[in-house]
C-alpha positions, 0 to 999 in steps of 0.5 A: 407584291414584292416590296422594297426600299429601292428598286435598282435597274441595271447592273453594271458599275453603277448599279451594282456599286449603288446596290451595295452601298445602300444595301449595306446602309440597311436599305432593302433591294433588288436589282433588275437587269434584262441581261443575264450577266451582270457588268459586261461592260465592266468584263471588255473594259480595259483590253480585259482588265478593268482602267477602273479609275484615273488617280489623276482626276481633279473634282475640282476642275471636273471640265477637265475631263468631262464632257456635258452641258454643264461640266460642273454637275459632276462635281459634288459626286466627285468631290465627295468619292473620289479615286482614292475612295474607290481605290481604297475598297479593290485594296480591302478585296485585296486586287492588285493593279498597276497604273498604265500612264496618265493616271490610268489604274488596270486590274493586274489579273482581270477586271474579273476581279471588279465584277467579284469585288462588287456582287460581295459588297452586295451579299454584304448588303443582302442586296436581291439580283434578279437578271434576265429578266425585264421591266415592261412598265414604271407607274408613279403612285402618290398616297397622302400628302408625302408617301409615293411608290414605284411600281414596276411590271418585271418578267417576276411579276410586279415589284413595288418600292419607295425609289427608282434608281435608273443605272442602264447606261447608253447606247453604246456596244448595244451587242453587251445589251445595251438600250434606250430604257433609261431615256424612255422612262426619263421622257416619261417622268417629263425629264429632258434629254441632251441629244445623245451620240456614240463617243470615245468611237473610231472614226470613219473615212470615205472608202476612195479617199481612204484608199492610200491609206487602207495599207497602213491598217494595224500601225499603230504610232504617237502622234498629237490630234487635234479638232475645233478652233480658238476656245473650242480646240481640243488637242491630245498627245496620245497613240494612233491606230489606223483601220481599214476603214479609218483611225482609231486609237487612244487619240482618236477616241479621246478627240472624237468625244468632241469631233464634230460632224462634217468638221476637220482633225489635225493630225502631227504624225511626228510630234517629236520630230522637227520634220522641216529642219531634219528633210532639210538636213538629209537633203544636204548630206544623204545621197539616200531615198528620201523615203529611206531617209523619211522612215528613219524619222517616222514608221517604215510603212507611214514613209511609203504610203506618203512618198508614194502618192508624190512621184517628186519624192521618189528620188533620192533627199539632195534630189527632192525640191526644197518646195516639195519637201516643205509641202511633205513636212507640213503635211505629216506634220498637220495632217488634216481631214475630215472624216465621213463618220464613226463607227457609230454605236456598236464600236463606241465605248461610251454615250453623250448626252443623256438625262440633262442635269439641269433635272437632277440633283447633284447633291443626290442624283434625284431628279425634280419626279420624287424618288427617282434616280439616275445614275451613271452614262445614261446621265449627261456626263461624260468622261475622257478615257483612262477611267474617268467613266468609271469614276463617275459611275462610282460617284455619281452611285455613292452619291445616291445610294447614300441620300435614299431615304432610309428605311421606316422603321414599324 
């Protein structure tokens, strides 16, 4: 039987990085993935340029940028492997990158640069990689008081390892191979799971109710967007994108991770404009149609969609009653609507929930099941849009790789 110090299941961001670090520590490492291609999520991320980290991440206050039943769980790993640490590695490999905005770092050329870097690191650690290979079952064996190992039945035969690392990601984007295998293994060994749902996902609306806005598909604009009340209120200032079925864009993706089914979201479609003041000013001085005046304050397609719904607004600015003007300003600056759902895992960038952090060590990522580790998206730690999830992948993988038992010298 093939024997290894560690078997890592999942050749994505977390799995490959963990393998490279562990291999360079001298461990004999096998990485298994059921897909033929490695790191597909890296390949498609950031429009193909991979938003690989965020330099503004504050490891001392992870609740600012991460969602979890225990958002402080990720502090240890994030503080020990920082964005700068990963940036140093990227620079060591000569990969050119740039900051887009809000600390988001992207490759200048291609996400393939990051994948090649991870594979090069694995080669330096003499890591063995099996792609197109499924794991059919996992068994745990105990020998004596302390010696344990795992046996995995795979398409390439059985393998045995002292440590097993689950880096299989979540349920998002099944077309590139996402499965619930990691959750099944957690359940098999008695670990608790936090309910999973799509995160960083476009929101959808009822067809009839959305009809007046479907014509806006493709329109993007900066907005303020929020959901929740009082202490649970979350607000983002980001771009919005109208789609045929609802809303997308960075602002909606961000808020979707906090949005609860059946609750409303609120949008300020003109966050940089004092609409009541500007519309009243137009009424006093303008002879133009209100729609034309509004088109100078918000995108013209948006102005047309709003004005076309109310006959009182389809006249010159001077002729529109104050009540109608105030109603329009309120509607645009605090548009309140309730999504009927989301685009689901097929469009979600991440999976919220996962392996309960109460059953994991924040120092090592080892579970309460000895020798079984969970890293990356499969864990109940989900970051904001903007490189935070990749940094969690790097940090959790690094914490795990450093903690894996060193090989026993014969």
